[in-house]
Structures are given as structure tokens and as C-alpha cells.
N, C-alpha and C positions, 0 to 999 in steps of 0.2 A: 369707446369701451375701455375702461381702466384695467390695468393688469398689475400684478405684484410679482417680482422675481422671487423664485424659490432659492433659498440658500440655508445651509446649516453649518454649525460648528461641528467639529469631529466628534464632540461628546454629546450631540443631540440624542435624546431618548428615542429608542426604537418606536415607541407609541406615537411620538410626534411625526416621525418619518412616515409611519403608516397613515396617519391622519392627512398629511399633505398629499400622499399618493392617492388617497381616496378622494380628496377635493379636486385634484388636477386630473379631470376625467379624460382629457385628450392627450395627456402625457407629453405636453410640450414644454414642461419646465416653467410654466406660468400659471398663476391662479387668476382667473378673470372674475369680474363681479358676478357674472351669470353662474359660473361654477360654484362660487362661494354661496350664492343664494340658493342654488339647488341643494347644496350640502346642508344648509340650515333647515331647509324644508324637510329633507330626509331625517335630520336629527330630531326635529320636533315630532314628526310622525312616529319615529322609532320610540321616542319617550312616551307618547300617548299609548302606543300599542303595548308598552311594557308596564303600564300602570298596574299597581297591585293595591289591595286594601291597606290603608295606613295603620301603623301599629303592629303589622305582621312581623314576627321574628325573622331576622335575616333579610328584611326587605332591602333590595339593592337601591343604591342612590340613583337619581335620574341619569346622572352622567354615566354610571356603570351600566345601566340598562341600555341606554342609547348606544354606547360603544360596543356592547355585546351584540346587539341586533345589527349593527353596521359591520360587524366582523373585525373591529379594530382592537379587540382585546385578546385575539387568538395568538398564542405563542408561535414564534418562528419554528418551522419544522426542524427537527434535529439534523445536524450535519455529521455524517460519519467522519471520524478523524482519518487522515491519510495513514496508510499502513506504515509501520515503523520501518526505516531503512535498515538493511542488514549491516551489522558492524563488521568492518574488514579488520581481521586480526593480522598484524604485521608478521611476516615470516620469522622475525627474531623471537617471537613468542611460541613458535611451534615446539612441541615436545614429542616424546616417543609414545604418547598415549594413543593407542590404536583404536580407540572408540571415543573420539572427542565429544560427540553429542549423542551417544547411545547407538551408534552405527559402527560396525567394525570396518577398518581399512586394512586390507591385506595386500602386501607387496609395495607398501609405501615406506619411506624413511624420512619424514619431514624434519626430524631432529638433526639430520645431516645437512640440511640446506637452509639453516637459519640466516645465512649470509645473503640470501636473496633479498631484493627489494621489491616493492609492489610494482615498480616500473619494469623490473626484469621479467615479471610474469607476462607482460604483453609484448616482449621482444621476440620476433620470429626466430624459432630454433633455439631459444635460450632456455625456457623452462615450462613448456606446455604441460608436462605432467603435473607440475605444482601449481600451474594456473588452474587446472581442473581440481586438484585437491583443495586449493584456496576457495574456489567457487562452491564446491560441495559443502565444505565445512562452514563457510560464511553464511550460506543460505540454508544450512541444515537440510539438504536434499535427502529425501528418503529413497531407499533402494527398491522402488516399485518396479513394475513391468513396463512403465511408459515414461520414465524420467528423461531418457537420453535425447529425444528431439528438442525438448524445451531447453535443456542445458546446452546443447550444441548451438542452438540459435542465440542464446544469451551470451555465450562465450565469444562467438563470432562478432556479435554486436559490440560487446564490451571492449574487445581488443582489435576491432576493425580488421578482421581476417576472415578467411573461408576455410581454415585448416580443420576445424572441428566438424564432425559429421555423425549422424546417428546411423549406426550399422543396423540396428533394430531398436525396438522400444526400450530395451534394457542394456544396450551396449553402445558406448560412445567411442568413436575412433578418431585418431589424429596421427598422421604419418603411419608408422608401423606399430603404433601402440594402441591399446584399447583399455577401457574401464567397463567392467561388467558388474551388474548387480546380481547378488546370489544370496542363498540362505546363509545365516550366520555360521561361520566356521568353514565355509566352502574352501577357502585357500589358506587356512591357518592350521598349524599343528595343535593337537589337544594341549590345553594348559597355557596357550599363548594368546588367548583371546577371552573376552568377557562373554560368558555363555548367556548373559541376560541381554546382550545387544540385540537391536532390532534389524537384523539383516546385515549385509556386507557389500562393500565396493571392492572388487578385486581388480588390481592393475596387472596387465600383462603386455607382452609384445610378440610380434610375429617375425621370425627370421626371414629375411628376403630370400627368395628362391635363387639358387645358383644357376648361372648361365650354362 
């Protein structure tokens, strides 16, 4: 039994690849004489079955009819593109804008910490508050009632730590600090926030109990 090795240049047409896959029935990377003969038999039969009266407008060519019936002219299914990665804004670009993506941030002062580096955000005890700020802004997290568990898990994974925890669905805790989602203006004085913002992330801290 004679065989022919299957090989393609990187620029081979998708249709040719489909054709070879169709011929190589046992998927062993070889086309045998028997496999090629079976394919020709199928091709002839497909052409006969696709015969139409001559002179008909739009009559497909024999090759087109055969390929269609053999399923070799079908386009590849669409592949969804990967989701775009969030762009990490360096702390040096932080400003006093308290609604950087249409969500109010109350109790934050990012403009006073532009000397931080991205590496600082992952150092234990260095800048957990701004690691949270950076993550929320970078990923445009919305102040819903269930954001905290997902963000806590993401931060712990990102910075290889266990410091972040979800106190409840809308409250993230770390150390004696917390971030809570609330209606827009919850922690802001009138005239100091954008009334059109979509909710708020309020930062706070809890004083340790005295012994």
C-alpha cells in the first residue's frame, strides 16, 4: 500500500487544508491510495447528485457543487477575539479627579501619591489602599452590591497575598481599612462631586479598640 506524507507551507489555503483533512479519513497524517480512491468516488457521486440543467443562470461549476456537498466550502466558524486587557495607568498619571470613569471616589487622594510605582502597590504594608484604587480604576469596577468578593480574590492573586477580604458583597476589607460601595454622594459634601456619577466607592478605616 503506497502512502504520501502530508505537509503544507504556512501559507497554504484553508480550503486545501480542509481537503486533505477530508481525504485523510483515519487522521494519521498519511494519505493512502485507498483513502484517495474513496475520496474520488465521493467526489464523482457528489458531482452527479449536484447536476442541474445546462444553461441555467447561476449554475454552479462541477467543482463548486462537489465541494459544497462534501462540506469543503463552509467557512470556518467565527472565533471570538480575546477580551481586551485592562490598561494599567501608572500612579504618576493620577490626578484629583474624583470620578475618573464616571464613579465617585470618596476619601481618596491619589494626586498626593503619584510618587508610587506599580511595584509599590504589591509590597506588603506599603500601599494597599492605592492598590485597591488602582485596580478599581484600571478595571472600571462598578459599585454594585456584589463586587467585593471578585475584587478581593483578584487582588490576592495579583499580589500573591491574603490580605484582601470581602466583608460582604459591597465591602472590601484589608487591615483596619475598608472600601464600601454606596449611592453617589454618600461620603462627599455637596458641590464636591459630580452629581451625574454612577455610584460611589467610599474609603474608610476602623480605629483599633483600646485595651
